[in-house]
NUNUKOL-758541 format. One record per atom (N, C-alpha, C): x, y, z negated; residue in one letter. Coordinates in steps of 0.05 Angstrom, whole numbers, padded with zeros to 5 digits, always signed. Layout:
NUNUKOL-758541
XYZA ...
This chain:
NUNUKOL-758541
+00150-00105+00085X +00183-00126+00095X +00190-00129+00069X +00195-00120+00044X +00199-00125+00023X +00189-00145+00015X +00162-00143+00013X +00158-00168+00007X +00147-00192+00010X +00148-00191+00037X +00154-00217+00052X +00175-00228+00059X +00202-00210+00053X +00230-00227+00057X +00244-00233+00020X +00228-00215+00007X +00236-00224-00022X +00219-00234-00043X +00192-00240-00029X +00172-00252-00045X +00177-00264-00070X +00194-00283-00064X +00212-00303-00087X +00223-00294-00109X +00238-00272-00100X +00254-00244-00125X +00236-00228-00132X +00214-00226-00122X +00201-00204-00131X +00180-00218-00151X +00160-00242-00143X +00140-00246-00163X +00146-00258-00185X +00161-00266-00192X +00185-00272-00222X +00185-00246-00242X +00188-00224-00225X +00184-00205-00244X +00169-00191-00246X +00143-00194-00232X +00117-00183-00227X +00106-00197-00253X +00105-00232-00262X +00092-00253-00271X +00108-00230-00305X +00126-00227-00300X +00152-00230-00322X +00113-00193-00344X +00118-00180-00318X +00108-00154-00336X +00083-00153-00345X +00056-00176-00324X +00029-00183-00333X +00038-00196-00362X +00054-00199-00370X +00047-00222-00395X +00028-00205-00417X +00033-00176-00418X +00009-00164-00444X -00014-00166-00430X -00022-00166-00402X -00047-00166-00390X -00055-00187-00392X -00043-00216-00396X -00050-00237-00390X -00060-00243-00427X -00046-00237-00445X -00045-00233-00468X -00078-00230-00476X -00077-00204-00464X -00111-00203-00470X -00130-00206-00462X -00125-00224-00445X -00151-00231-00428X -00163-00223-00407X -00139-00210-00394X -00154-00190-00364X -00153-00218-00336X -00175-00202-00330X -00171-00227-00305X -00165-00211-00279X -00153-00223-00258X -00143-00210-00233X -00164-00188-00219X -00189-00194-00222X -00210-00172-00209X -00214-00145-00228X -00204-00151-00261X -00205-00134-00276X -00185-00111-00279X -00159-00127-00270X -00132-00113-00260X -00139-00090-00236X -00142-00100-00217X -00151-00093-00189X -00169-00073-00187X -00187-00072-00199X -00209-00054-00211X -00192-00023-00227X -00187-00029-00246X -00170-00019-00266X -00145-00001-00246X -00136-00007-00234X -00111+00004-00213X -00130+00018-00193X -00156+00016-00180X -00165+00029-00167X -00165+00054-00184X -00181+00052-00202X -00184+00076-00226X -00163+00099-00226X -00143+00083-00235X -00122+00096-00233X -00113+00116-00215X -00109+00104-00190X -00110+00110-00177X -00121+00140-00159X -00141+00140-00168X -00162+00150-00159X -00158+00171-00183X -00160+00164-00204X -00152+00192-00222X -00127+00202-00229X -00106+00186-00216X -00088+00207-00212X -00090+00232-00186X -00098+00220-00169X -00105+00233-00132X -00125+00255-00146X -00149+00249-00160X -00173+00268-00170X -00149+00300-00186X -00127+00281-00206X -00122+00300-00218X -00101+00321-00212X -00094+00311-00187X -00074+00324-00163X -00072+00345-00154X -00114+00342-00144X -00120+00354-00127X -00133+00390-00146X -00118+00386-00180X -00125+00406-00186X -00097+00417-00203X -00083+00402-00200X -00059+00413-00220X -00039+00416-00190X -00041+00398-00163X -00021+00409-00155X +00014+00408-00144X +00012+00390-00175X +00043+00393-00180X +00043+00363-00171X +00069+00364-00147X +00073+00330-00138X +00097+00315-00150X +00110+00327-00163X +00123+00306-00183X +00107+00291-00204X +00087+00309-00211X +00071+00296-00233X +00050+00278-00216X +00040+00276-00196X +00040+00254-00182X +00047+00233-00171X +00061+00249-00164X +00094+00219-00160X +00090+00199-00175X +00107+00219-00204X +00106+00194-00229X +00084+00179-00236X +00060+00187-00245X +00046+00182-00247X +00026+00163-00229X +00030+00166-00203X +00025+00154-00184X +00033+00125-00175X +00064+00126-00185X +00078+00101-00191X +00075+00083-00207X +00064+00093-00231X +00053+00075-00253X +00030+00068-00252X +00008+00080-00229X -00010+00067-00228X -00016+00042-00216X +00011+00050-00185X +00004+00024-00168X +00023+00000-00174X +00046+00009-00195X +00056-00008-00211X +00040-00027-00223X +00015-00023-00236X -00002-00038-00259X -00025-00038-00227X -00028-00029-00215X -00043-00052-00192X -00031-00075-00184X -00007-00082-00173X +00012-00097-00162X +00003-00125-00189X -00002-00118-00205X +00003-00143-00232X -00023-00168-00218X -00039-00149-00201X -00065-00175-00205X -00058-00203-00191X -00042-00197-00175X -00039-00228-00158X -00015-00237-00182X +00002-00225-00202X +00013-00242-00214X -00004-00254-00247X -00024-00241-00251X -00043-00249-00276X -00063-00266-00263X -00070-00273-00236X -00077-00293-00225X -00062-00315-00213X -00037-00324-00212X -00022-00339-00211X -00018-00353-00238X -00012-00331-00265X -00007-00347-00286X -00036-00351-00305X -00059-00342-00291X -00087-00359-00297X -00104-00382-00289X -00084-00383-00268X -00090-00394-00246X -00125-00392-00242X -00129-00359-00224X -00149-00360-00217X -00148-00342-00193X -00127-00354-00177X -00133-00350-00145X -00148-00354-00138X -00168-00341-00112X -00196-00347-00100X -00194-00329-00080X -00207-00334-00057X -00206-00324-00030X -00223-00295-00035X -00237-00293-00053X -00250-00274-00056X -00237-00256-00079X -00220-00258-00093X -00201-00246-00107X -00186-00227-00089X -00171-00247-00071X -00155-00223-00044X -00175-00218-00029X -00197-00229-00027X -00213-00205-00011X -00212-00177-00026X -00220-00173-00039X -00227-00159-00052X -00201-00129-00061X -00180-00145-00071X -00150-00133-00080X -00147-00119-00050X -00150-00127-00025X -00144-00122+00005X -00164-00094+00006X -00193-00090+00002X -00206-00075+00001X -00198-00051-00014X -00194-00057-00034X -00191-00041-00057X -00161-00026-00050X -00150-00037-00042X -00123-00030-00026X -00122-00012-00003X -00139-00007+00009X -00142+00016+00030X -00157+00032+00025X -00188+00031-00002X -00184+00060-00009X -00177+00063-00035X -00146+00058-00046X -00129+00079-00056X -00118+00093-00040X -00112+00080-00012X -00090+00083+00007X -00102+00123+00014X -00134+00114+00015X -00153+00132+00018X -00155+00155+00008X -00159+00151-00021X -00154+00168-00047X -00133+00191-00056X -00110+00172-00044X -00074+00190-00047X -00075+00205-00020X -00083+00197+00003X -00080+00216+00016X -00093+00234+00026X -00125+00235+00020X -00136+00263+00007X -00135+00269+00001X -00123+00264-00026X -00111+00282-00038X -00090+00300-00037X -00069+00284-00018X -00048+00303-00009X -00059+00309+00026X -00081+00316+00031X -00083+00328+00046X -00098+00357+00045X -00116+00353+00015X -00127+00372+00002X -00117+00391-00002X -00084+00383-00020X -00073+00406-00038X -00059+00418-00015X -00041+00404+00007X -00026+00411+00021X -00040+00422+00051X -00058+00413+00056X -00075+00425+00076X -00069+00417+00103X -00061+00379+00106X -00057+00368+00130X -00068+00347+00133X -00094+00363+00138X -00109+00335+00143X -00106+00316+00164X -00104+00322+00189X -00091+00318+00208X -00068+00295+00210X -00054+00310+00197X -00036+00283+00187X -00040+00258+00162X -00057+00269+00150X -00063+00251+00130X -00081+00225+00152X -00093+00238+00169X -00113+00223+00183X -00095+00207+00200X -00074+00209+00206X -00058+00193+00228X -00051+00181+00203X -00030+00184+00185X -00022+00165+00165X -00048+00148+00158X -00065+00146+00149X -00088+00126+00139X -00092+00111+00159X -00096+00118+00187X -00105+00105+00203X -00080+00079+00220X -00057+00087+00209X -00036+00068+00214X -00039+00052+00187X -00047+00057+00171X -00030+00040+00151X -00059+00019+00162X -00082+00024+00162X -00111+00013+00168X -00103-00010+00193X -00090+00003+00215X -00090-00015+00237X -00068-00033+00227X -00049-00022+00228X -00025-00041+00208X -00051-00066+00191X -00058-00064+00183X -00071-00087+00174X -00094-00101+00185X -00111-00086+00200X -00118-00105+00220X -00111-00114+00232X -00093-00111+00252X -00069-00121+00258X -00074-00156+00257X -00073-00160+00234X -00062-00178+00218X -00091-00203+00219X -00104-00176+00203X -00129-00190+00198X -00148-00207+00216X -00150-00189+00246X -00158-00202+00274X -00147-00225+00281X -00118-00220+00283X -00102-00249+00292X -00122-00266+00264X -00127-00275+00249X -00130-00297+00234X -00159-00299+00241X -00168-00280+00250X -00195-00288+00258X -00203-00313+00292X -00183-00305+00307X -00173-00319+00322X -00164-00343+00332X -00146-00343+00298X -00126-00371+00296X -00118-00370+00275X -00111-00394+00262X -00095-00394+00225X -00069-00383+00225X -00062-00366+00216X -00039-00349+00204X -00027-00356+00183X -00010-00356+00174X +00005-00348+00150X +00000-00323+00146X -00009-00310+00114X -00004-00284+00105X +00015-00279+00096X +00042-00292+00091X +00067-00282+00076X +00087-00281+00103X +00082-00298+00130X +00093-00293+00148X +00100-00277+00168X +00097-00251+00156X +00090-00224+00174X +00110-00200+00155X +00135-00210+00162X +00161-00188+00143X +00157-00164+00167X +00138-00149+00173X +00150-00125+00186X +00148-00097+00169X +00154-00085+00184X +00174-00051+00190X +00163-00035+00158X +00134-00032+00158X +00128-00011+00145X +00100-00020+00134X +00089-00041+00114X +00077-00057+00102X +00067-00043+00076X +00054-00041+00062X +00038-00028+00041X +00061-00029+00012X +00084-00049+00011X +00087-00033-00004X +00113-00015-00006X +00116-00020+00028X +00134+00002+00032X +00119+00027+00039X +00104+00032+00039X +00078+00056+00041X +00071+00066+00020X +00071+00046-00001X +00071+00055-00038X +00089+00066-00051X +00112+00063-00046X +00140+00071-00041X +00144+00094-00030X +00136+00100-00010X +00146+00123+00009X +00133+00133-00007X +00105+00139-00006X +00091+00167-00019X +00097+00167-00038X +00111+00154-00064X +00121+00156-00086X +00139+00174-00091X +00154+00173-00076X +00187+00180-00065X +00177+00211-00057X +00164+00205-00035X +00160+00230-00023X +00147+00256-00046X +00122+00250-00049X +00124+00268-00073X +00141+00268-00100X +00158+00259-00108X +00182+00270-00125X +00191+00279-00123X +00208+00279-00101X +00230+00295-00080X +00202+00318-00080X +00189+00321-00066X +00173+00339-00065X +00172+00370-00088X +00170+00343-00111X +00171+00368-00128X +00191+00373-00145X +00210+00360-00142X +00243+00367-00156X +00265+00389-00132X +00251+00390-00108X +00273+00406-00095X +00265+00431-00100X +00285+00449-00098X +00286+00477-00112X +00274+00488-00088X +00254+00507-00101X +00235+00526-00082X +00252+00534-00064X +00276+00551-00066X +00296+00566-00059X +00313+00552-00031X +00303+00530-00032X +00311+00516-00001X +00288+00500+00014X +00267+00493+00002X +00246+00486+00027X +00215+00489+00006X +00207+00496+00019X +00176+00482-00005X +00161+00457-00003X +00152+00460-00023X +00144+00424-00032X +00124+00423-00009X +00101+00435-00002X +00086+00428+00026X +00103+00423+00042X +00129+00436+00046X +00140+00423+00076X +00156+00396+00069X +00160+00397+00049X +00168+00362+00042X +00146+00343+00051X +00119+00352+00030X +00108+00334+00044X +00104+00331+00066X +00096+00357+00085X +00092+00351+00117X +00107+00336+00131X +00132+00330+00129X +00142+00326+00130X +00153+00286+00130X +00143+00293+00108X +00144+00267+00103X +00119+00250+00119X +00094+00265+00113X +00064+00248+00123X +00072+00243+00156X +00088+00264+00166X +00085+00265+00196X +00109+00228+00201X +00135+00224+00179X +00143+00200+00189X +00136+00182+00187X +00115+00186+00154X +00110+00166+00149X +00076+00153+00166X +00062+00165+00185X +00049+00160+00205X +00059+00148+00229X +00086+00160+00230X +00098+00147+00260X +00112+00120+00251X +00123+00113+00221X +00131+00077+00222X +00108+00073+00219X +00086+00077+00208X +00063+00060+00197X +00055+00055+00238X +00039+00074+00248X +00040+00061+00277X +00055+00043+00291X +00080+00053+00289X +00100+00033+00297X +00094-00004+00288X +00089-00007+00265X +00087-00014+00249X +00064-00028+00260X +00044-00024+00257X +00012-00033+00279X +00023-00047+00308X +00042-00023+00313X +00050-00038+00342X +00072-00058+00341X +00078-00061+00319X +00104-00089+00314X +00076-00105+00320X +00054-00107+00296X +00037-00138+00292X +00018-00138+00319X +00017-00114+00332X +00002-00127+00352X +00012-00146+00373X +00042-00145+00373X +00057-00146+00397X +00060-00184+00389X +00073-00183+00358X +00067-00213+00348X +00041-00227+00360X +00022-00208+00347X -00005-00224+00360X -00011-00233+00383X -00004-00212+00403X -00008-00226+00419X +00005-00240+00435X +00039-00245+00421X +00056-00273+00427X +00040-00297+00422X +00031-00289+00393X +00025-00312+00380X -00009-00328+00386X -00017-00305+00406X -00050-00311+00414X -00043-00324+00434X -00027-00324+00452X -00016-00327+00482X -00004-00354+00482X +00019-00365+00458X +00029-00389+00450X +00003-00403+00448X -00014-00403+00429X -00031-00423+00421X -00054-00423+00443X -00059-00410+00469X -00076-00407+00489X -00065-00425+00507X -00033-00432+00509X -00021-00445+00526X -00027-00475+00505X -00024-00480+00485X -00018-00507+00480X -00050-00503+00476X -00066-00505+00479X -00099-00506+00487X -00108-00522+00512X -00086-00510+00533X -00092-00516+00553X -00072-00550+00566X 
């Protein structure tokens, strides 16, 4: 939703931050691949150190770096369909790595599965619609898209890391956060499904 509604305001910020990467000649796919490695490395490290605050901060940096691939593509005039596909696939693997690490450390496999499936269904709802009819990739400003999910996870982990142990356990914050994440993700998947059905029915009416 944030990216869809405020894209024209956000893109110039990313393009400004991407300047060092453009200067050293990184390609968009290299930025995407590096972002995946960073997210995987921080997730693996969390599985060992178990510190939610460290994970939240390093994950925020990793996701921010990964978000620069689109800016690099625009600035270097290297926007391609294959690059967009690669980026979308990498995004799913990043979510898998992060949620698997959270599940491992906090013993929350069922909630992590619900959270992951919600994100996958959200993406699939739009992708499947695109098979049936031409759609705009930017005209789907839904409740809990990838940017919102990313911000939510980082904030959740940081809060879990700074909350006083005397008040609530870090793992309890993560459990509640994952439950809310799962609910919002599946609500968004249903929101997109409803929109897709309405669009397809309208298109069928036009065809007749």
